[in-house]
C-alpha positions, 0 to 999 in steps of 0.5 A, a space after each residue: 500500500 505504501 509503495 503504491 502511494 509513493 508511486 502515485 506521488 511520483 506519477 503526480 510530480 514527474 508527469 506534471 499532472 498537478 500543473 496540468 490540473 491547475 492549468 485546466 482549472 485556471 483555463 476554465 475560470 479564464 473562459 468564464 471571465 472572457 465569456 462575461 467580457 464578451 457577453 456583457 461588455 463587447 456584444 451590447 455595442 455590437 448589437 446596436 449595429 447588427 440587424 434587429 431581431 434574433 438574427 442567429 435564428 436566420 435560416 433557409 428552409 429546404 423542406 418541411 415534413 410532418 410525421 404521424 404524430 403531427 411533429 414538424 421536422 424542418 430541414 434547413 441551412 442555419 446560416 444565422 447560427 453559423 454567422 453567430 458562431 463566427 462572431 463569437 469566435 472572433 470576439 472571444 479570440 480578440 478578448 483572449 488576445 488582449 487579456 493575455 497581452 496585458 497579463 504577460 507584458 515583458 519588460 524590454 531591457 536595453 541591449 548591452 552594447 559591446 565593442 566590436 571589430 571588423 573581420 578582415 576576411 568577410 568584413 562582418 562586425 564581431 565582438 572585440 573579444 572574439 578569437 574567431 569570426 562567427 561568420 567565416 571562422 577566420 582566426 584572430 591574433 
């Protein structure tokens, strides 16, 4: 029993299962935040530009059939649903991009300026401390 617990602990730590579980949980929570931002902040202004009514239900009816119980079956191309899926995808992708960009801003450090010299063979600029040219491999004294 103790060896199985130790093996299970090793599995969790070596395969990064805990990190994966944390990532899934955070991803689910982030998904809820992104959905709320899109539904509550982004979509209301966009809805003023879109056609009135429930445009997501727009469809081209190909055929209708009624079965013996009186249930009507509609065969249709639901282009409104497809357009809505594209709008949702675009807005959610944009929101994820912007949130990620804000959250993961990196500080850009100024490059360290090194003194350089010019290779006498290929005329490329190389570090002054170099003993060989990294471009043509000529040796320096």
